[in-house]
N, C-alpha and C positions, 0 to 999 in steps of 0.2 A: 236350254234349247235356243238355238240361234234363229232370230226372226228376220227374214229377208222379204220385204214387201213385194207382192206381186199384183197383177191386175185385179184379181178378185178382192185382195185386201184393200186396195185403193177404192174399189167400187163400194164395198161394204162400208168403209170408213167415210166415204163421201155422203152416202145415204144417211148414216147415223149423224154425221156432222150437221147436215141440213136440218134434220128434225130436232136435234138438240138446240141449235141456234134459233129455230122457230119458236120452240117452247120457251126458251130462255128469254127471247124478246117479248113474248106475251106476258110472262110472269114479271119481268122487269118493268114493262109498261104499266101493269096494274099496280105494282109496288110504288113506282114513282108517282102515279096519280094519287094513290093513297097518302104518300108522303107529303105532297103539296097540300092536300086537304087537311092533313094534320097540322101543318104549319100555319094554316089560315087562322087558327085559334089565337095565334100570337100577333096577328096583324092589328096595329093600333097601339100596341104596348111600346112605350118609348117612341123610337123612330122606325120601328119595324113595319115595313110596308109589304104589299103583295109582290113587288119585285124582289125584295129580300127573300120572301118565301120561295120563289121560283129559283133564285140563284143558290140558296141554301140547299134545296133538294138536288139541283144539278151537281153540286159539289159532292154529294153523297152517292151519286150513281155508281162509281167503281166499287164502293163498299157494299152497296145493295146487290150488285152483280155477283160479287164474291159470295155473299150469303145465300143467294138463290141458286147458284150454280149446281150444287149437289142434287137438288130436287129436279132442276131442268135436265140434268144429265141422265138420271134414271128414267124419267118419263120420256125424254127424247130417244134414249137408246131402245126402250121397249117399243115406242111407236115406229122407229126406223126399222127394227128387225121385224116387227109385225107387218109393216108395209111390204118388206121382202117376202115374208111368209104368205101374205094374202095374194101376191102375184106369182106364187110358186117358184120364185127365184131362189129361196132358201133350199127348196127341194131339189132344184137343178144343181145348185152348188154342192149339195150333199151327194148327189148322184155322180158328180165328177170326182168324188173321193175326198172332199174336204171334211174334216172332222168338226164336231161341235167345239172342241177346244181351239181349233185354228180360227174358226169364225169368231169365237168369243175373244180371242187374242187380237183380232183385227179391230174389234170394238174397243177393247181395253187400251190399245195403243193410241187410238184417236182420242179417247177420253183423257188419257195420261198427258197428252200434249196440251189439251185445253186446260186441264187441272194445273199444270206447271205455269201456264200463262196467268191463271187466276191467282195463284200463290204470289207470283211476282207483282201482279196488279195490286193486291191488297197491301203488300209490303212497301209499295211506292205510292201509287196514285190513290189507293184506298185510304191509307192512314193520313196522307197529306190532305186529301180532299175533305175528310172529316174534320181535321184541325182547322182548315180554312172556313168550313161551314160554321163550326162552333165560334170561331173568332168573329165572323161576320154577324152572327146572331147576338153575341155578347156586346159588340160595339153598337149595334142598332138598338138593343133593348136597355142596356145599362151603360151609360156614358163614362162612368168612373171605374169600370172593370174591364180588364183585358187579360188574355192568356197567351203566352208564348209556348212554342213547341218544346223548348228545352229549359226555359226560365221559369216555368210553372205559372202560378196565378199572380196577377198584379191588380191592386185596387188602391184607390185614393180616398182618404178621409181628412178633409181640411189640409193641414200642412204635413200630414203623415202619409207615407206610402207603404203599403203592405205587400210583401212577397211571400208566397207559400209554395213549396215544391209539389205538394199533393194534398188531397183531402178525402174524407170518407164520412158517410152518415153512420153514426154509432147510436146505440140505445142509451138514453139518458136515465137518470134515477127515477123519473116519473113514467118510464116506459115509452116515451115519445122519442123520435129520432132527433139527434142533434148533429150539426155539422162540426167536424173536427178537422182542423188544418194541421199539416205536418211540416216541420222545419220552417218556422215562421220568422220573418225579419221585418221590423218596423223601422223605416227611415224617416226621422223627424227633421224638418227644416226650420230654421229661425226666420225672423221677419225679413232678413236680407237675402234669403234663399240659400244660405249656407247650411251644410249638414251639421245639425246640433247633436244628434245622438243616433245610435243604432241599437235596437233591442232585438235580441235573438231568443226565441223560445222553441223548445222541442216540439210543442204542439199548442194549439189554441182551440178552446171549445166555446161555442156561442151559448151564453146564458141571457137572461132578460136584460135587454138594452146594454149589454157589454160583452166582452170576450175575456175568458179566463185563460191567462197565459201560464204555462207550467215550465219549470226549469229555465228560468229567465236569466239572461246575461245582458246587462246594459252597458254600453260604452258611450260616455258623454264627452263631447269635445268642447273644451274651453279655449279661449284665445291663446293661452300659453301652457295648457296642460290637458291631459287625457285621464279620465277617471272610469274605472270599471267596477260595477256592482253586480252581485249575484243574489237572486231571490228564488225560493222554491216555487212561488206562484205570485201572480199579480193580476189585478183587474184592469182592463183597458176599456174605458167608456167609449163606445163607438156606435154609430147608427148604421154601419154597414149591414146590408140586408143579407142574411145567410142564404136565402133562396137565390138571390142574384149570384152569389159566389158559387153555390152548388151547381148552378146552370152552366158555369164556365169551366168546371172541372172535367177533364177528359175521362171517359169511361174506359176501363181496361179492354173491353171487347172491341173497341175501335182503334186501339193502339197497334203499332207495328210490333213484330216479334223482338226487334232490337230494343225498342223502348220498354217493352214488357220485361225483358231481361234486366235492363238497367233498374227498373222499378223494383224488381224482386231482389236484386243485390242491395239496393239502398235500404229496403225494409228489413232484410235479413241482418244487415250490419247494425241497424238501430233497434233490433228486437221488436219489430212491428209485424203484424199479421200480413203475410203475403199470399195467402192461399187463393184469394180472388184473382190475383194476377197469375199465379201458377196454373190455375184452371184454364184460363184463356190461353196462356203461353203454350201449354202442352196440347191444347185443342188445335192450335195452329200447326204444330208439327204433325199431328195425326190427321189433318184435313185431307191430304192426298190419299192416304190409306183408306179413310172413311168413304171417299167418293168412289174409288175403285171397288172396294168391298161391297158397297151398296149396289153398284151396277152389276157386278159379277153375280151377286146373289139373285138379282131379278132376271138376268138374261135367260136362264133355262126355261122360263115360261114362254119365250118366243119360239122355242123349238117344238112345243107340243100343242097345248090348247089354243095357241094364238095363230096357228097356220091357216085357219079358216077365216082370219080377219077379225073385225070387230074393234073399231077405233075406241068406242066407249069402254070396252073391256080392258084394252091396253092402258088407257088413261086411268081407269079406276085402280088397276093393279099397281101402276107406277106411283100413284098418290098414296095408296095403302102401304107400299114398301117404304116409301120415303118417310111417311109418318111413323111407322113402326120402328124404323131405324133410329130416327132422331128422338123418339120417346125413350127407347132403350138407352141411347147415349145420354140423355138427360137424367134418366134413372140412375145409371152407373156413376155419372158425375156427381149427383147429389149424394149418393151413398159414399163416394170417396170423400166428399166434404164432411158428411156427418160422422163417418168413422175415421176421418183423418188418414185416409189411405194415400198412397202415392198415386197421383193422377195418371201416371203412365200405365198403371195396372187398370184403372177405371176405363181409360180410353182404348185399351187393347181389347177389352172384353167384347164390345159390340162388333167390331170388324171380324174378330175371330169367330163369333157366333154366326155372323152372316156368311162367312166363307165356308163354315161347316155345313150350313144349310144349302149353299150353292153346290158344294161337292156332292151332297146326298141327292139333290135334285138331278145333277148331271148323271150320277150313277143310275138313278131310277129311270131317267129318259133313255139311257143307253141300253137298259136291260129289256 
């Protein structure tokens, strides 16, 4: 069906846009305030100050806006349509011959434009801002640790520089979590500042007061020769704090889709578990579908029980719909992880279920 915007579409879209932005601003303001209070716990650690806490949180605003948008969209859409219903404007539009589908389409187009903007925001400003925030915090708290967007993790231990492309918390033999770094390189300098050796390890696991390097290849540079040795594993005595390193590692849910794709390819090539990255990656692709499905499933309530008004009722229904949707999404995602299913199937289940509910409600309202 071809959609040509008319005056009534623009009016409905304007009302919904205003309520969505209002709800979005309130939710974002509360989340930013909560984020600042959460960062205050780290004030005083290293050189981390109150100013750092403020700047860190401001860097994360685009990412927070992206996360909160689905909830703001469904609550704002319900409140906007409820406002039109309370003033009998929905009844007047229906009397002019506009169908529920047409009015819902006006809302969907408005939300689709906002959703496209949010996807672009997360892939650019959101991922960049989170990286800058993590780098700022790492530099303030741990002077010998830094992280680059494409160069991975960097740390210094005396005359040795460590570089790791990624890292994860894994279960140790004692049941406690251990930090495991992937694709590790140690650059050792001599007393004159020249490169003395490069040690490459497939991974490194922190044990008591040392790091266990596995699949080690060491290249030693002498004045007139180069020697290469290979070892199955080796202990590297180091006082590098694993908590400090873990704090600087980027989390998959904050990465851009392009970086997630590269991480998945890297882990697949090296026979590493990439499911945590795949879960977030496919969640990004299904984000627009989830937003529209969630809102379309909630819209039918605006045409019936909400026409008499009731701001509290609209707000309650919006929150309940958003919570139910994301709980179902979380449930199907965890089932996909436990059963090792394709995440595309897991992420398809929730929007399909919501669209079925939406269709049934529309049929019921129309009968």
